[in-house]
C-alpha positions as CSV (number, residue, x, y, z in Angstrom):
1,M,70.7,-97.8,54.6
2,K,70.7,-100.2,51.7
3,H,73.8,-102.4,51.6
4,K,74.9,-104.4,49.1
5,D,73.1,-107.4,50.0
6,G,69.9,-105.2,49.1
7,K,68.5,-105.3,52.5
8,Y,68.0,-102.5,54.7
9,H,69.7,-101.8,58.0
10,S,68.6,-99.2,60.8
11,Q,71.8,-96.9,61.5
12,P,72.0,-96.1,65.3
13,E,71.7,-92.4,66.0
14,K,74.7,-90.5,67.4
15,P,74.1,-88.9,70.7
16,F,73.4,-85.0,70.6
17,K,76.2,-83.3,72.5
18,I,74.0,-80.6,74.4
19,V,76.8,-79.3,76.6
20,P,79.4,-78.2,73.7
21,A,76.5,-76.6,72.0
22,T,75.4,-74.6,74.9
23,L,78.8,-73.3,75.9
24,L,79.2,-72.3,71.9
25,V,76.0,-70.2,72.2
26,I,77.4,-68.5,75.5
27,V,80.7,-67.6,73.9
28,L,79.1,-66.2,70.8
29,C,76.7,-64.0,73.1
30,G,79.6,-62.9,75.3
31,F,81.6,-61.9,72.3
32,S,78.9,-59.8,70.6
33,F,78.2,-58.1,74.2
34,Y,81.9,-57.3,74.4
35,L,82.1,-55.8,70.8
36,G,78.7,-53.8,71.4
37,G,80.0,-52.4,74.7
38,I,83.4,-51.0,72.7
39,F,81.2,-49.6,70.0
40,C,78.8,-48.0,72.0
41,S,81.8,-46.6,74.0
42,E,83.3,-45.3,70.9
43,K,80.1,-43.8,69.7
44,S,79.3,-42.1,73.0
45,R,82.7,-40.4,73.2
46,L,82.4,-39.1,69.4
47,E,78.8,-37.6,70.1
48,G,80.2,-35.8,73.1
49,K,82.9,-34.6,71.2
50,S,80.3,-33.4,68.4
51,V,78.1,-31.7,70.9
52,Q,80.9,-29.8,72.3
53,D,82.0,-29.2,68.9
54,V,78.6,-27.7,67.9
55,S,78.2,-25.9,71.3
56,K,81.5,-24.2,70.4
57,T,80.1,-23.2,66.9
58,V,77.1,-22.2,68.0
59,S,78.1,-19.9,70.9
60,S,80.9,-18.2,68.6
61,P,79.5,-15.5,66.6
62,K,82.1,-15.2,64.0
63,E,81.8,-18.8,62.8
64,P,77.8,-19.5,62.4
65,A,76.7,-23.1,61.7
66,V,74.0,-21.9,59.4
67,D,73.9,-19.0,57.2
68,P,70.9,-16.9,58.4
69,L,68.0,-16.2,55.8
70,Q,68.9,-13.1,53.7
71,I,66.0,-11.0,52.5
72,K,67.0,-8.7,49.9
73,S,65.0,-5.5,50.2
74,M,63.8,-4.1,46.8
75,A,62.9,-0.5,46.1
76,F,60.6,1.0,43.4
77,P,60.8,4.3,42.1
78,E,57.6,6.5,42.1
79,C,56.1,7.0,38.7
80,S,56.0,10.4,37.2
81,A,53.3,12.6,37.7
82,D,51.5,12.0,34.6
83,F,51.0,8.5,35.8
84,Q,48.7,9.4,38.5
85,D,45.7,8.1,36.4
86,Y,47.5,5.2,35.1
87,T,45.5,2.0,34.0
88,P,47.9,-0.3,32.2
89,C,45.6,-2.3,30.3
90,T,43.3,0.5,29.4
91,D,45.9,3.3,28.9
92,P,44.5,5.9,26.4
93,R,48.1,6.5,25.2
94,R,48.0,3.0,23.7
95,W,44.7,3.3,22.1
96,R,46.3,4.1,18.5
97,K,47.9,0.6,18.4
98,Y,44.2,-0.8,18.1
99,G,41.4,-0.5,15.7
100,S,38.0,1.4,16.3
101,H,35.8,-0.9,14.9
102,R,33.1,-1.4,17.6
103,L,35.3,0.3,19.8
104,T,38.0,-2.2,20.2
105,F,40.5,0.4,21.6
106,L,38.5,0.5,24.4
107,E,38.8,-3.2,25.3
108,R,41.4,-4.7,27.8
109,H,44.9,-4.4,26.0
110,C,47.8,-5.1,28.5
111,P,51.2,-3.7,27.3
112,P,53.9,-6.3,26.3
113,M,56.7,-7.1,28.9
114,S,58.9,-4.4,27.2
115,E,56.4,-1.6,27.9
116,R,55.4,-2.5,31.6
117,K,56.3,0.2,34.0
118,Q,58.3,-1.0,37.3
119,C,57.3,2.1,39.4
120,L,54.7,2.9,41.9
121,V,51.5,4.7,40.7
122,P,51.5,7.9,42.6
123,P,48.0,9.1,44.4
124,P,46.7,12.6,42.9
125,D,48.1,15.8,43.9
126,G,46.4,16.6,47.4
127,Y,44.8,13.4,47.8
128,K,43.0,12.6,51.3
129,P,41.7,9.6,52.8
130,P,38.4,8.9,51.7
131,I,35.2,10.0,53.3
132,R,33.6,6.9,55.0
133,W,30.7,5.0,54.0
134,P,27.9,5.9,53.9
135,K,28.5,9.5,53.7
136,S,30.5,8.6,50.6
137,R,27.8,7.7,48.4
138,D,26.7,11.2,48.4
139,E,30.0,13.1,48.3
140,C,34.0,12.7,47.8
141,W,36.9,14.6,47.8
142,Y,37.6,16.5,44.3
143,R,41.4,16.1,44.7
144,N,41.0,12.4,45.1
145,V,39.3,12.2,41.9
146,P,40.2,15.4,39.9
147,Y,38.2,14.9,36.7
148,N,36.3,18.2,36.3
149,W,35.3,17.4,32.4
150,I,32.5,15.3,33.1
151,N,31.1,17.9,35.8
152,K,31.2,20.3,32.9
153,Q,29.5,17.8,30.4
154,K,27.0,16.6,32.7
155,S,26.2,19.6,34.8
156,N,22.7,20.0,33.2
157,Q,21.6,16.3,34.1
158,N,22.7,16.6,37.8
159,W,25.1,13.6,37.9
160,L,27.5,15.4,40.1
161,R,28.3,19.0,41.1
162,K,31.7,20.4,42.3
163,Q,31.3,22.4,45.6
164,G,34.3,23.9,47.4
165,E,36.8,20.8,47.9
166,K,34.1,18.2,47.2
167,F,32.3,16.4,44.3
168,L,28.4,16.0,45.4
169,F,26.5,13.3,44.0
170,P,22.6,14.7,44.0
171,G,21.6,11.1,42.2
172,G,20.5,12.6,39.0
173,G,21.0,10.9,35.5
174,T,20.1,11.4,32.0
175,M,17.0,9.3,32.2
176,F,16.1,10.3,35.8
177,P,16.1,14.0,36.4
178,R,13.9,13.8,39.5
179,G,16.5,11.6,41.2
180,V,17.7,8.0,41.2
181,G,15.4,7.3,44.0
182,A,12.0,7.9,42.1
183,Y,13.7,6.1,39.1
184,V,14.0,3.1,41.0
185,D,10.8,3.2,42.9
186,L,9.1,3.4,39.7
187,M,11.2,0.4,38.3
188,Q,10.2,-1.6,41.5
189,D,6.7,-1.1,40.9
190,L,7.1,-2.6,37.6
191,I,9.3,-5.5,39.0
192,P,7.9,-6.7,42.4
193,E,10.7,-9.1,42.5
194,M,13.0,-6.3,43.5
195,R,11.3,-5.9,46.9
196,D,11.1,-9.4,48.1
197,G,14.7,-10.7,47.8
198,T,14.1,-12.4,44.4
199,V,16.5,-10.2,42.6
200,R,19.8,-10.0,44.0
201,T,22.4,-9.3,41.7
202,A,22.6,-6.7,38.9
203,I,24.6,-5.0,36.3
204,D,24.5,-1.8,35.0
205,T,26.1,-1.5,31.5
206,G,27.3,2.4,30.8
207,C,26.8,3.0,34.5
208,G,28.2,6.6,34.5
209,V,29.1,7.8,38.2
210,A,27.1,4.6,39.5
211,S,24.2,6.1,40.9
212,W,21.6,3.5,40.1
213,G,24.1,1.0,41.8
214,G,24.3,3.0,44.6
215,D,20.7,3.7,45.6
216,L,20.1,-0.2,44.9
217,L,22.4,-1.2,47.8
218,D,20.0,-0.1,50.5
219,R,17.3,-2.0,48.6
220,G,19.4,-5.4,48.9
221,I,20.6,-5.7,45.6
222,L,24.3,-6.0,44.8
223,T,25.1,-4.3,41.4
224,V,28.2,-4.5,39.3
225,S,28.5,-1.0,37.7
226,L,30.3,-1.4,34.2
227,A,31.9,1.3,32.0
228,P,34.8,1.7,29.7
229,R,37.4,4.2,30.3
230,D,37.2,7.2,27.9
231,N,39.2,10.0,26.7
232,H,39.2,11.9,29.8
233,E,38.7,9.7,32.7
234,A,37.5,6.3,34.0
235,Q,34.1,7.1,35.2
236,V,34.1,4.0,37.3
237,Q,36.5,5.7,39.5
238,F,34.0,7.8,41.0
239,A,31.6,4.8,41.9
240,L,34.9,3.0,43.6
241,E,35.8,6.4,45.4
242,R,32.1,6.5,46.5
243,G,32.1,2.9,48.0
244,I,30.0,1.2,45.0
245,P,30.9,-1.9,43.4
246,A,32.2,-1.1,39.6
247,I,34.6,-2.5,37.2
248,L,36.3,-1.1,33.9
249,G,34.8,-2.8,31.0
250,V,32.8,-2.5,27.5
251,I,30.8,-4.7,25.3
252,S,32.7,-4.6,22.2
253,T,34.4,-7.6,20.7
254,Q,34.9,-9.9,23.8
255,R,32.9,-11.5,26.2
256,L,32.5,-9.9,29.6
257,P,34.4,-11.7,32.3
258,F,31.4,-13.1,33.9
259,P,29.8,-16.7,33.6
260,S,26.8,-17.5,31.9
261,N,23.5,-17.2,33.6
262,S,24.9,-15.0,36.5
263,F,23.1,-11.9,37.0
264,D,19.4,-11.3,38.1
265,M,19.0,-8.1,36.3
266,A,20.9,-6.1,33.5
267,H,20.1,-2.3,33.0
268,C,20.9,0.1,30.6
269,S,19.6,3.9,31.2
270,R,20.7,5.9,27.9
271,C,24.0,4.0,27.7
272,L,24.3,4.3,23.9
273,I,25.1,0.7,23.0
274,P,23.8,0.1,19.5
275,W,21.6,-3.0,20.5
276,T,20.4,-3.8,17.2
277,E,23.5,-3.6,15.0
278,F,26.2,-6.0,14.0
279,G,23.4,-8.8,14.2
280,G,22.4,-8.0,17.7
281,I,25.7,-9.3,19.1
282,Y,25.7,-7.0,22.2
283,L,22.4,-8.2,23.3
284,L,23.3,-11.8,22.9
285,E,26.0,-11.0,25.5
286,V,23.6,-9.7,27.8
287,H,21.3,-12.7,27.3
288,R,24.5,-14.9,28.0
289,I,25.2,-13.3,31.3
290,L,21.6,-12.9,32.5
291,R,19.8,-16.1,34.0
292,P,16.7,-17.8,32.8
293,G,13.8,-15.6,34.5
294,G,16.1,-12.6,34.8
295,F,15.1,-8.9,33.8
296,W,16.6,-6.8,31.3
297,V,15.8,-3.0,31.9
298,L,16.1,-0.3,29.0
299,S,15.4,3.6,29.6
300,G,15.9,5.7,26.9
301,P,16.2,5.7,23.0
302,P,14.1,4.0,21.7
303,V,11.8,3.8,24.5
304,N,9.1,6.0,25.0
305,Y,10.1,7.4,21.5
306,E,6.5,8.9,20.8
307,N,7.2,11.4,23.5
308,R,11.3,11.7,23.5
309,W,12.1,11.5,19.8
310,R,12.6,15.6,19.5
311,G,15.6,15.3,22.2
312,W,17.3,12.8,20.5
313,N,18.1,14.5,17.0
314,T,16.2,12.0,15.0
315,T,12.6,11.4,13.6
316,V,9.9,9.7,15.0
317,E,10.1,7.4,12.1
318,E,13.5,6.4,12.7
319,Q,13.0,6.0,16.4
320,K,9.9,3.9,15.8
321,S,11.8,1.6,13.3
322,D,14.6,1.0,15.9
323,Y,12.1,0.3,18.5
324,E,10.4,-2.5,16.3
325,K,13.7,-4.0,15.5
326,L,14.6,-4.3,19.2
327,E,11.3,-6.0,20.2
328,G,11.9,-8.5,17.0
329,L,15.4,-9.1,18.2
330,L,14.5,-9.6,21.9
331,T,11.6,-11.8,20.8
332,S,14.1,-14.1,18.6
333,M,16.3,-14.4,21.5
334,C,13.4,-15.6,24.0
335,F,12.6,-12.4,25.8
336,K,9.2,-11.5,26.4
337,M,7.8,-8.1,27.5
338,Y,7.3,-8.1,30.9
339,A,6.5,-4.4,32.0
340,K,6.4,-1.1,30.3
341,K,5.7,2.5,31.8
342,D,7.0,6.1,30.8
343,D,10.7,5.8,30.0
344,I,11.3,2.3,31.4
345,A,10.7,-1.1,29.5
346,V,11.5,-4.5,31.2
347,W,11.8,-7.5,29.2
348,Q,12.4,-11.0,31.0
349,K,14.6,-14.1,29.9
350,S,12.3,-17.1,29.2
351,S,13.2,-19.9,31.4
352,D,11.0,-22.3,29.1
353,G,12.8,-24.8,26.9
354,S,10.3,-24.6,24.3
355,C,11.2,-21.3,23.0
356,Y,14.8,-22.3,22.6
357,N,14.2,-25.5,20.8
358,K,13.0,-23.5,18.0
359,L,16.4,-22.0,17.4
360,A,17.6,-25.4,16.4
361,E,15.6,-25.1,13.1
362,P,17.2,-24.3,10.2
363,D,17.8,-20.6,8.7
364,V,16.8,-19.1,12.2
365,Y,18.7,-16.1,13.3
366,P,20.1,-15.9,16.2
367,A,20.9,-19.6,16.0
368,K,21.3,-21.9,18.9
369,C,25.1,-21.9,20.1
370,D,27.0,-25.0,19.2
371,D,27.5,-27.3,22.1
372,S,31.1,-27.1,21.8
373,L,31.2,-23.4,22.7
374,E,31.6,-23.1,26.4
375,P,29.1,-20.9,27.8
376,D,31.3,-19.5,30.9
377,S,34.5,-19.1,28.9
378,A,34.7,-15.5,29.3
379,W,38.2,-14.4,29.5
380,Y,39.6,-13.1,26.0
381,T,36.7,-15.0,24.4
382,P,35.2,-13.5,21.3
383,L,31.6,-12.8,21.2
384,R,29.6,-15.5,19.6
385,P,26.8,-14.4,17.0
386,C,24.5,-17.0,18.6
387,V,22.0,-17.6,21.5
388,V,23.6,-19.6,24.6
389,V,20.9,-21.9,25.5
390,P,20.4,-22.4,29.3
391,K,21.0,-26.3,30.2
392,P,17.7,-27.8,30.8
393,E,19.0,-29.9,33.4
394,L,19.8,-27.0,35.5
395,K,16.3,-26.0,36.4
396,K,17.0,-24.7,40.0
397,S,19.3,-21.8,38.5
398,A,16.5,-20.2,36.9
399,L,15.5,-17.0,39.0
400,E,12.1,-18.2,40.3
401,S,13.8,-21.5,41.4
402,L,16.6,-19.8,43.7
403,P,15.8,-19.2,47.4
404,K,15.0,-15.6,48.2
405,W,17.9,-13.5,49.4
406,P,19.4,-13.8,52.3
407,E,18.6,-17.6,52.5
408,R,20.2,-17.8,49.3
409,L,23.5,-17.2,50.6
410,Q,23.7,-20.3,52.8
411,V,22.0,-22.7,50.0
412,A,24.4,-25.0,48.3
413,P,23.6,-24.0,44.6
414,E,22.8,-26.6,41.9
415,R,25.7,-25.7,39.8
416,I,28.3,-26.7,42.6
417,S,28.1,-30.3,41.0
418,N,29.9,-28.9,38.0
419,V,32.9,-28.0,40.1
420,P,35.5,-30.9,40.7
421,G,35.0,-32.0,44.3
422,G,32.1,-29.6,44.8
423,S,29.2,-30.5,47.0
424,S,27.1,-29.1,50.0
425,S,29.4,-30.3,52.5
426,A,32.5,-28.8,50.8
427,L,30.8,-25.4,50.7
428,K,29.7,-25.8,54.4
429,H,33.3,-26.8,55.1
430,D,34.5,-23.8,53.1
431,D,32.0,-21.2,54.8
432,G,33.0,-22.6,58.3
433,K,37.0,-22.2,57.7
434,W,36.3,-18.7,56.6
435,K,34.3,-17.6,59.5
436,V,37.2,-18.7,61.6
437,R,39.9,-16.9,59.5
438,A,37.7,-13.8,59.2
439,K,37.4,-13.5,63.0
440,H,41.3,-14.0,63.2
441,Y,41.7,-11.4,60.4
442,K,39.8,-8.9,62.5
443,K,42.0,-9.4,65.3
444,L,45.0,-8.4,63.0
445,L,43.2,-5.6,61.3
446,P,40.4,-4.1,63.7
447,A,39.8,-1.8,61.0
448,L,38.0,-4.7,58.9
449,G,34.4,-4.7,59.7
450,T,34.3,-0.9,60.6
451,N,33.5,1.8,57.9
452,E,37.4,2.5,57.3
453,I,37.2,-0.4,54.7
454,R,34.7,-0.2,52.4
455,N,35.8,-2.6,49.4
456,V,37.8,-5.8,49.6
457,M,39.1,-7.8,46.6
458,D,39.4,-11.6,47.5
459,M,42.1,-12.4,45.0
460,N,41.7,-16.2,44.9
461,T,38.2,-17.2,46.0
462,V,36.5,-20.6,45.7
463,Y,32.9,-20.3,46.5
464,G,32.8,-16.7,47.9
465,G,33.4,-18.0,51.7
466,F,35.2,-14.8,52.5
467,A,32.5,-12.6,51.4
468,A,30.0,-14.6,53.2
469,A,31.8,-14.5,56.2
470,V,31.9,-10.4,56.4
471,I,28.4,-10.1,54.7
472,D,27.1,-8.3,57.8
473,D,29.8,-5.6,57.8
474,S,29.6,-2.4,55.9
475,L,31.7,-3.7,53.1
476,W,31.4,-5.3,49.5
477,T,33.7,-8.2,48.3
478,M,34.8,-8.5,44.8
479,N,35.4,-12.3,44.4
480,V,38.3,-13.0,41.7
481,V,38.4,-16.6,40.1
482,S,41.6,-17.5,38.0
483,S,41.1,-18.1,34.4
484,Y,43.3,-21.0,35.2
485,A,41.4,-22.3,38.0
486,A,38.2,-24.7,38.5
487,N,35.3,-22.5,37.5
488,T,33.6,-21.8,40.6
489,L,32.2,-18.3,39.7
490,P,28.6,-19.6,38.7
491,V,28.5,-20.7,42.4
492,V,29.6,-17.6,43.6
493,Y,26.7,-15.8,41.7
494,D,24.2,-18.3,42.5
495,R,24.7,-17.4,46.2
496,G,24.0,-13.8,45.6
497,L,27.4,-12.4,45.4
498,I,29.2,-10.7,42.6
499,G,32.9,-11.4,41.2
500,T,35.0,-11.8,38.0
501,F,37.4,-13.9,36.1
502,H,41.1,-12.6,36.1
503,D,44.6,-14.2,35.0
504,W,46.7,-11.5,36.9
């Protein structure tokens, strides 16, 4: 310490009182222990009382502790008999509300909320369980699809024939009077890629009763048969009853609900689509959904016009002019003639980028689509009068670059990299997951995997994992990708499966 004299003096330390401090600690610990004992004793008493109260409450049926889950049943009335063939978004009773230009009224037009039905659509009178596959391909119960109008109209073309209680499907068609088998045999001679697994997916526009798609199933080619509903019935209903993949649709003013570069082959057998009218916009849509290297097959007018024009209510000069217009339009879209014989002509979509580079030149029609136009946008998207050019970086998506079927199913497609989180490992994980699930489904539903179930709609697919898991069963799967979800449908098609967009 510094004192007044300015000198520092050391202050003697006071001895630390050890004994009183120790006693203080002991007293505090004891007091804490005493308080803890009182608290725990009271807590135990209260908990015991609570358990007894809960036991009394649970054991008493009159006073439940928790209200049970309340599930209200809902009953829907049955629609009237005139709704047996009801398809809400393609209802002929609503066609008058839409224009006839380019058959707009045949497109998908869903009713507003005020007009939507809240009733169960009844089956046709006399409905029976469908005939099992593969017998169903050749016959079905008449009462299941009681549409005799088409039988009367097409009786001379051997599309179908009513015999007793059944419709029989001899496999005839407008352009294949000798049967669909002979017709496809000739087609395979022209396109050898149909035999070796190169061609796996196809679309048949204006499919009729889908005999072409039905024949291709035995040849390892999965076909989406497409046709609109007309005044009398939906012809695709025959296809579905037969067990053949089909979907309602028409090429009119909106894109078809498929991504770009999807199908390996597109086919039209006298489907009466005016390919060269409206600037060739319908053919531009076929070009969009056909993958590079894919084939477009046309039979009927104006092919083989030299020998057929007399039966088409026209003149040979008119048919020659139509054929020349068609050839010029296809060439301008980077198609090239691949093969031609009798009534069948085959063009192939180019996978060479040099042809598409010319479309960027001024005053060229059809021009190259602007990059801002999403090529895969296909749900209520207007048709574009331009060519969707394949992306040059996607070289492995061309038909000649894809693995052949069935190896194609197991290989991660190039376009999976466009999906957020998409990768080869993600595809492998998804497939493994669905193999386990499909096995479990079959335990719950033993009919799955037998001929009792012929078609399945996977209402929320990602990569087509369920369809891949049941690929060896006698069924086909329509893979549906939500229009609001990540666009995984190109991956589905690249794997050799089929599907569509939808928004439910």
